[in-house]
C-alpha positions as CSV (number, residue, x, y, z in Angstrom):
1,M,42.6,60.9,129.6
2,R,46.1,59.6,130.1
3,H,46.0,57.4,126.9
4,A,45.0,60.7,124.9
5,A,48.1,62.5,126.4
6,C,50.5,59.6,125.3
7,S,49.0,59.4,121.9
8,N,49.5,63.2,121.5
9,M,53.1,63.1,122.4
10,S,53.8,60.4,119.7
11,W,55.0,60.6,116.2
12,N,52.5,61.4,113.7
13,P,52.9,61.9,109.9
14,S,50.5,64.9,110.2
15,K,53.1,66.8,112.0
16,K,55.0,69.7,110.5
17,H,58.8,69.1,109.5
18,S,59.5,72.0,111.7
19,E,58.4,70.1,114.8
20,R,61.3,68.5,116.7
21,E,59.7,65.0,116.7
22,R,60.0,65.1,112.9
23,W,64.0,66.0,112.9
24,V,66.4,63.4,111.9
25,C,68.6,61.9,114.8
26,I,72.1,61.5,114.6
27,Y,74.3,59.8,117.2
28,P,78.0,59.9,117.2
29,I,78.2,56.2,116.9
30,Y,76.8,56.5,113.1
31,L,80.2,58.2,112.3
32,N,82.7,56.3,114.3
33,N,85.3,54.3,112.1
34,K,86.0,52.2,115.4
35,R,82.8,50.7,115.2
36,S,81.4,48.1,112.8
37,L,78.2,48.2,110.7
38,K,76.7,45.8,113.2
39,D,77.9,48.0,116.1
40,G,76.1,51.0,114.9
41,R,78.2,52.7,112.2
42,K,76.0,53.8,109.2
43,L,78.7,54.8,106.7
44,A,81.9,53.4,105.1
45,K,84.9,53.5,107.2
46,E,86.8,56.0,104.7
47,K,83.8,58.5,105.1
48,C,83.8,58.2,109.2
49,V,86.3,59.6,112.0
50,E,87.6,58.2,115.0
51,N,85.7,58.8,118.0
52,P,83.2,61.9,117.0
53,T,81.7,63.9,119.7
54,H,78.3,65.3,119.6
55,Q,79.8,68.9,119.8
56,E,81.8,68.3,116.7
57,I,78.8,66.9,114.8
58,R,76.9,70.0,116.2
59,D,79.5,72.5,115.1
60,V,79.4,71.1,111.5
61,L,75.8,71.3,111.0
62,V,75.4,74.7,112.5
63,A,78.2,76.1,110.1
64,V,76.0,74.8,107.1
65,G,72.9,76.5,108.5
66,Y,70.8,73.9,110.2
67,N,68.4,74.0,112.7
68,V,70.1,71.6,115.5
69,G,69.0,70.4,119.0
70,I,71.3,68.3,121.4
71,E,69.6,65.7,123.7
72,N,71.4,63.9,126.4
73,K,70.6,60.6,125.0
74,L,72.8,57.5,124.5
75,H,72.5,55.1,121.6
76,P,71.4,51.6,122.5
77,K,74.4,49.9,121.1
78,E,76.7,52.3,122.9
79,R,78.4,50.1,125.7
80,S,80.3,53.1,127.4
81,K,78.2,55.3,129.5
82,E,81.0,58.2,129.7
83,P,79.9,61.5,128.9
84,L,82.1,61.6,125.9
85,Y,79.9,59.1,124.1
86,R,76.6,60.7,125.1
87,G,74.4,63.0,123.0
88,R,71.9,62.6,120.3
89,I,71.6,65.5,117.6
90,R,68.5,66.2,116.1
91,V,68.6,68.1,112.7
92,Q,65.8,69.7,110.6
93,L,66.2,68.2,107.3
94,K,63.1,69.4,105.5
95,N,60.7,72.5,105.5
96,D,57.2,72.2,106.3
97,D,56.4,71.8,102.6
98,G,58.7,68.7,102.4
99,T,61.6,70.1,100.3
100,P,64.9,69.8,101.7
101,I,66.5,72.7,103.8
102,R,69.7,72.4,101.6
103,S,69.3,70.9,98.2
104,E,72.9,69.4,98.4
105,F,71.9,67.1,101.6
106,P,68.4,65.8,100.6
107,T,68.7,62.7,102.6
108,R,70.0,61.6,106.0
109,D,72.8,59.6,104.5
110,S,74.1,62.4,102.5
111,L,74.1,64.6,105.5
112,L,76.1,62.0,107.5
113,A,78.5,61.7,104.6
114,Y,79.2,65.4,104.6
115,V,79.4,65.4,108.5
116,G,81.9,62.4,108.2
117,T,84.2,64.3,105.6
118,T,84.1,67.6,107.3
119,I,85.0,66.8,111.0
120,P,88.6,65.9,110.2
121,K,88.7,69.5,108.7
122,L,88.0,71.0,112.1
123,K,90.4,73.0,113.9
124,T,90.2,70.8,117.1
125,R,90.7,67.7,114.9
126,Q,93.8,69.1,113.1
127,G,95.5,69.9,116.4
128,K,94.9,66.3,117.6
129,Q,96.3,64.6,114.5
130,S,99.6,66.9,114.4
131,S,100.1,66.0,118.3
132,S,99.5,62.4,117.9
133,E,101.8,62.3,114.8
134,Q,104.7,64.0,116.8
135,A,104.1,61.6,119.7
136,S,104.4,58.5,117.5
137,Q,107.4,59.7,115.7
138,P,110.0,59.9,118.7
139,S,108.6,56.5,120.1
140,A,109.6,54.8,116.8
141,S,113.0,56.2,117.1
142,T,113.6,55.5,120.7
143,S,112.4,51.9,120.1
144,K,115.6,50.8,118.5
145,K,118.1,49.1,121.0
146,G,121.9,49.1,121.0
147,K,124.0,46.0,120.6
148,G,123.1,43.3,123.2
149,K,125.7,41.1,124.7
150,G,125.7,38.7,121.8
151,R,125.7,35.0,121.8
152,R,127.2,33.2,125.0
């Protein structure tokens, strides 16, 4: 009896695309330009962002109109156990008949590329970039030192 229950919960190709088990999984590590391809990144660095969060990915996908679910999971290659790096996003990519929900994103890779290029445009990211640029400018000017004692 227990074996039947376990096999019922596993993935099955006869399940509909609208069931959560058939949804595509996206981890923030897939879009992190600080990671190598070996460490879990899925896209070219130019299409990725620095340390994306599951919340940012969710915001982008909801704005486009996808059905999204968040799970408290951690990617196997993620070394840090901090809450910032936790989170797995599940996205319904296809309708029950197998057609893509959005024709401009037919595959997981096309969706990842869109999310990676859209996250820097979020208001939360634009605020972080301007503050980091301001912080780096004074440190560059204060790093100059006056004349020393000279040669002895």
